[in-house]
N, C-alpha and C positions, 0 to 999 in steps of 0.2 A: 458154252455159255453156263454163267451161274444161275441156279434157280432162284426164285425168290420165295421167302419162306411165307406162310401164312399172315395175314394182314387183321391186325386186332382192331375195332371199332374203339375209341377212347371211351365212348359212353360206356362202354360194358364193364369198365373199372373204374368207373368214378361216379360219385355219389352225385344224386340229382339234388340234393337239397343242398349241400356246401360245395358244390360244383370241383370237388378235390379230389386226388387220388384215396381210394377207399383207405379208411382206416379202422383197424378190428370189423372187418365186413362182416355182417348179418344177412340172411334172406329172409324175408316173411312170407305166408301161406301163400301171397298170388303170386309168388317170383321174383320180384323185384328185391333188389340188394339196394342196403344203407351202409355208412359207417354208423356204428353202434349208439354212439351218442347223440348223433344228429338225430337217429329217428325215436330215442328215447325222448329227446328234447321236445322234439315234435307232438310225441303223444302227450307228454307231461302238460302242454299246453291246452290240450282237448281233455285234457283227464275229467274235468269239473261236468263235462258233459257227456262221459263216459261214452264217446264213441271215439273208435279208433278205423283210421283207414289208412290205404295205400295213398301218398302224395302225388304218384303217376296217373295209376288206374281208378284211384278214388273205391277201391274195394274194400266195405265194411270187416272188422272184424268183431265178435263180442265170443268170450270176452277178450282181454287185451293178450294177444300171443307174446308167448316166453322167448327172448332173442338168445342164440346160441350163434355162437363165431361161426365164420364160416371157413374150414382152414384150409381148402383147396383153393378160395380165392383169395386167401390172406397169403398164401405160398405163391402164387400166379403175382400179385402187385407186388412182392418183395422182388420176386424174379426180375418183372418188367422195371423195377426202380434200378436192378442193377444195370440193365442193358440201355440206360439212362432218358426213359420215358418220364416225363416230370406229368405235372397234374394238370389236367387238362382243361385250356382258358374257359371262362364261360362261353358257352356258343353263341355269337351274335345275332342268329338266326332265330333262336328261340324269344317268344316273348316274356319280358320280365314283368314285375308287378306295375311298372309306370308305362309299359309299351300298350299299343293295338293289338290285340290277338286276332289271326286268321280265325273267322266265322266256320270254313270249312274244315279245316284241320281236325282233327280225332286226335285223343292222346295227347301228348306234350305239343302244344299250339306254338306254331312260328310266327314271328312277327309280320303285320300286315304291311304290304307294299302301298295300297291304297285303297280309298274306299268307293265304293260306287253309290252315285245318289239317286241311281235310278232303280239298281237293285237294293238297295239300301243295307249292304254287307261289306265287309272289310275281307281283303284276298291278301294272301300272301303272293310271294313270286310265282310259285308254280301255280296255285289255282288262279292267279289274274290273268294267265295266259289265252284263255278261250276269250275274253275282253279282246284280245288283239288279233285272235285267227275266226271268229265266229261274225263276219257280217254284221247280225243286228245286234248284236254286244259293243260294236266298236263305236257305235252312236250313242252310248252311255255316255254321262258325266264321272269322269275319274276326279278325286281329289287326294289330297294327303290323308294319311288313317286320321279317324276320326272317333273319339267315344262316345259322340254325340248324335250317332246318327236315327237312334230312337226319338230324340227331341223333332225329327222331322215327318215323323209319324202320327196322323189325327189319332187321339185316344177315342174318339165317338167313333169314327170307323174305320179304323184301322188301315188307312190310306195314306199317300203321301201328300202332304202337303205345296202346292203347287201356287197358292192364290194368296195374296194377301187383303184383308178388310181392313179397309181405310175408315170405315166409320169405327169402328173398334179396335183399330190397331194391333190387329193379332193375325199370325198365321193361319190358315183354312184350306181345307181339302174341297176338291170340286162337289161332295154332297155334301157339305156344309154351307157350299154358297147356294144350293137349292133349298136348304134345309133352315135353320136359325137365321142365317144371313142373309137370307133373300132380298133383294131390293137394297141392301148396301151397296157402297161405291170401294171395286173389289177391281184389281188387277193383280197382273201375273207377277209371282214373286220377284222375277226376274226384273221388271217394270220398275218396282219399288224398291229395288236393290240400285238400279241405276239413280233416280233420283235422289236417294239417301246417299249413294256414294257421293254426288257433287256436294252434298250439306257435310258429309264426312269432311272430304277435301278442304274445303273453308274453314270446318271446325278444328284440322288437322293445322292448318295454317294458324289459326286463332290460339291453338295451342303452341305451337311453335313460337308466336309471338310470344307468349306467355312463359314459355319456358326461356326466352333469354330474356324476358324481365325479372324472373324469378333468379337467376343466376346472378343477374347484375345483383337484385337485391342480397341474394348468398355472399356475393364478394366484398357487398359493403356489410353486411352483418360479420364477415370475418375479420374485415378491419376493425369492425367497431369491436369485436371480442378482443383483437390485438389491443387497442385503445383501452378497453376496459379493466385488461390484465398489469397493461403498463402502469394505467393510472392507481391502480390499486397497491401493486406492490410500492409505488411511491409513497404512497399513503402510508402503507404499513411500516415502511421505513424510515419515515419521517415522523410517526407516532413513536417506534419506539427509540428511535436517537432522543427525541424530546423527552419521553418519559425515563429514558436511562439519565437524560442530563438532572429532571428533577430529581429521581431516586438520591444520585451523587450529590446534588444541593445539600438534600435533606442528611444525607449521610457525612456530609461536611458540618452541618451546623449541626447535627447532632454529636461529631466529635469534638467541635467547638465548645459546647457547653459541657461534655464532661471534662475537657483541660480545663476548663473555667472553674469547675466546680471543686476539681480534685486540688487546684493549686490553693482555692481559697481552704477547703477543706484542713491543706496540709499546713498554712500559714497560721489557721485558728488553733488548730491542735499543737502546733509549736509552740503558741504563745500562751496557753494555757499550760502546756508542759513546763514553761519556764517558770511562770508564778509556783507551780505546783512545787518545783524544787526547791525554790527561796522559802514557800510554808515549809517545807521538811524541815530545811538546812534550820530555819528559826525554833521549830519542834525540838530537833534533836539540843539545841544551845540552850534551851529552855529546861530540858531534862535533865542537861548535865548541870546547870547552875541548881536545879531544886535538888538535886542530888547531893552536892555540894553544902548547899543551905541545910540540907537534913544531916549531913554531916555535923557542920557546925553548932546544929543544935544540939548537940547530946555531947559536946565538949563540956569538962569539966576545969579548964582553966579558963578562968573569966578574962585576965589579960589577951589570950590567945584569941577569942571570942570577937571581943571588942576592936583588935588588930584588924581579925579577917573582915568582920562583918561590913564594914562600909563597902569592900570593893565586892562585895558577892550580892550584895543588895540592890547594887543598881544594874538596872536592866535595859539593855540596847534596845534603839526603837523600834518599836514592831511594825510590819506591815500591816497597811490598812485592811479594813474588813473585806472581805469578796462577798458581793452581794450578787448572787447568780438570777439574772433575769427569767423571767419565762418565755423566752424565743421560740421560735419555729424551725430555728435552722433553715434548713433548704427547702422546705414545705412550700415557701412561696416558686421557688425556681420550680418546683414539680406543676404547681398551679400553671406559672407563665406557659409550658412547655405544652401542657392541656389545653390552653386556650390557644394556642399557634396550630397546636392539633386539630381542634375543632372548626377553629377557621378555614383551614386548609382543606376540611373532608365538606365545609360550606363550599367552596370554592371550586374544590372538584364535581363536586353533586352538579351544581349551576353550570359549568363548563361541557361535563358528561350530556347533561341534557342536550347542549347544544350541539356536541359531538354526534350525538346519536341522531339527532333531527338532521344533521349533514348528510348521515349514512341512509337515511330512509328516503331523504328528498332525491337520491340519484336513481333515475328511472330513464334508463337509455331510450326503450322503444317510445318514450314519450315527449324524449327530449327535440324530436323533430318538428318545427310548426307546421300547424295547419297550414294546407294550401292555401294559394291565394286567388293565382292565375288558372286560367282554364288548362293552360299546358299542365301545371301543376297535378290539377285534379285530375287530369288524363292518365297521369302514371299509376291510379288505383282502379282504372275503367275495367268492369267486368261486363262482359256478355249476358245479355240475363235471356232466359226463355222462360214461356211462363206454361204450368203443366195440366195437359189435360184433365187430369182426374180431380184436379179441384175446380175448374170451371162450372159455375152453375147454367144452368141450359139456356140461359138468354144470353148466354156471352159464346159468341164466336171467335173464334182463335184462328190468324192467319199469318202470313210472312214468316212462314217457318216458328210460327208458335211466339212471335216477337210482338204483336199485336193483337189487339182484343177489342172487340166491338160491341155495344148493349143493341140487342134485338129484341125487336115486339116476337117474332116465331122461334119456337123453343128449337136447340137442336138434338140430334139425335143420339147423347151421349149415352152410355150404359152406366149402369149405377157403381157409384163405387164411393167407400167411407169417406174419402178424403173432400169430396165434392160438396160445394156450397150449395144449400136446398132451396134459400132462400134470397138472399141478396144477392145482386148481380156482381160477383167478386171471384177473384182468380188469383193463385199465388205463382210463385216463380221455382222452377224445377231447383235451382242453383240456392244453397243457403250461404248466407252473409256474414262471415266474421271478418276478423281484422280490419285492412281498411277498405274500402269500395266507394265505386263513383259509377254512377249511373244517368243517363239522359233520356228523360221521357217529353216525347212529343205528340200534345193531346189537340182534341178539337171537339165542338158538339156542345150539348148544354150544359154538361156537368160529369167531371171526372174527379176520384179520389185518389192520390197516388200515394203508396202506404207502403210499411213494413211493420212485420207481423212475427209472434211468435209461431212454432209450427203446429202448436196444440190449442191454436186459438179455435174454438165451438165453430162446429160444420152445417150443425142442423137446427132448422126453425129461423123465428126472424126475431128473436132477441137479442138484447144491446151486446150479448157475450159474443153473437158472430159478426156483427157491421164494426168494421175498422174503425177506431178511434172512439167507438163507444165502450171501451173496458181498458185493463190494464195489459192488455197484451198484444196490444197496437197501436201506434202510431200513423197519423193520417193526416194530409194536407189536402183541405177541399178545393179544387178549383172550379169556378163557374165563370159567365161570362160577366156577372155583375163584381163579383167580389171573390178573396179568397178567406178560406179560415183555418187554425189548426184545432183538431180535434185529440183529445187523449184521454179515456179514460171520462169519457161523457162532458169531458171539460172544454168549453170552446175558447179560441183567441183569436180574435180579428184580426187580420193583418193590413197592414196599408203598403203603398209601393205598386209596382208595376205587375201587371197580370199578365206575363207571359205564354206564350203557347208551347214553350219549351224551359221545363224544368230541370235541375240538376240537383241529383242527391246522393250526399256525401256522408259515408256513415263509418266514423272509428269506431270498432265494436270493443276492444278494451277499455278504451278512454270512455265509453259513454256517452259519446257526440253524434247526434245525428242533423243534419243541415240542409234545408232546402234552398235552392238560389234559383235567380234567373238567370238564363243563358243567353247572352247574347253577345256582342264582342268584350264585354265586362261582364265579370259574376258581382252580381246583386243578393247579398243575404235577404231570404224572406223570413226566416224562421230558425233559429237554432234549439237543440233540446240537449241539456248535461243532466243525463241520470248514469243509472248503471244496467245493462243489460245481462240477463242470467242465463240466456241461453243464446244459440246461433238463431240469426232473424230470415227471414223472406221477405222479398220484394213481393207490393201487392196493386191489384188495381179493382176500383167499383167504380160503374161506368152506366149512366142513365140511358134511358134509349136511343139508339142513332146517336150518341158519343162514343169516339175513338181514341185510343191511346196505345203508344208504340215504344218498343225499350230502343233507342237507336244504337245502331253499327257505330262503335266509337274507335274502331282499328280496320 
């Protein structure tokens, strides 16, 4: 039988930093080996703190050890390479930076397979076996590995938090329920989870519905992008073609002017040169005759003189005198061309303003008309819940925090910087941007239905805190006798129906806020056109025994 050679653990010849075969291996004082470049890079990162330690056993060294290549390890690696041993792959069992590590392992930790919610410890496969073998541990609750186990431990009592305080909306331990949460409405965390699981499913259904709506909107926007690009391409193509035609027309007119000027130039120059030539011929003839007369004047033969003089003294008819007028030549042409240029610039300036305005007026997102029917409004419906941290202590929240009721008795809310301290008001959890629609069913003596910026004041009884009495909130005041609209302490009385269900439509980017009476038809009560500079939040003010609820619309 063939004898097996000794087996070598790949970890021995692999660098635990790069997880590859050792390159220029060095062994540090604690006995662990690394690639020379890997350990140098690791210590260079720590150099500012002047702390040098082993990445595996964490043993610290001072001063920084000098590294010398391990000849024996280097030879061993080279020999193993020749036999076909390749780089060791990263061991999937060891915990990486993003993994949950086993809390029991020492040295290099393995990945956790499960976390125990009773022990509050994460276990690898090996250390988890006791939870399968020990009877008492079999009852423990095992979950997928979690890095957040410590969040289940009470920071005050170091106990597992198995109770939920509904009064303060937080998880607590048993000792907390006997101490600072004594007398509060408490249930087991599991019971609260079951209740919220139901709400979660409803929320998921709402979210899934909204996802479908948004996916439809995305498709519409994709079509809109395609239409915008197509229209813009056609506009650019048409403008380039039109301006090219204008340029060609101007070039044609320029060529025509040039030809006309050159033709006129040639005609006039030719006429002047013809006249010049005649004058030069006349000058030459007169010079010749003058020379003959000069010669005759010096002759001593009187008979010869008298014989020749008559013929020499007769002059041919002279060309009429040339009178050069002070002409401007082609200056008038230049002036006419300049005038044409100025008029063309004026036309282009006026038409450019018109063109620029047409480009600016393109606004795709605002091109869609405002909703008219209730079905149109419901396309933008929002599920609104009220934020318990903003509710004044005389405001009771119910129906999954969708309903608010004004109470004479105070509620046991914990202190919170977002809470209104005087006015019986509450704000929504959700912020409102884009297009939003909500409906409010109200009853009782009086209710204000409002939208407000998040930075509206909360403390005190000044106008800065009350809906509609400042420039950070807009409020529809509903009572049994009348409806009014308030903004920045300015009151606007409203006529028309006084319904128990109010529709609120917001187009944040367009600066539109509208209130409607909701019945079989939508009747506009009041419309605001302004500019919103921040996200808005829905709000309610309630008199004692009055109630208002944000309706579920899907």
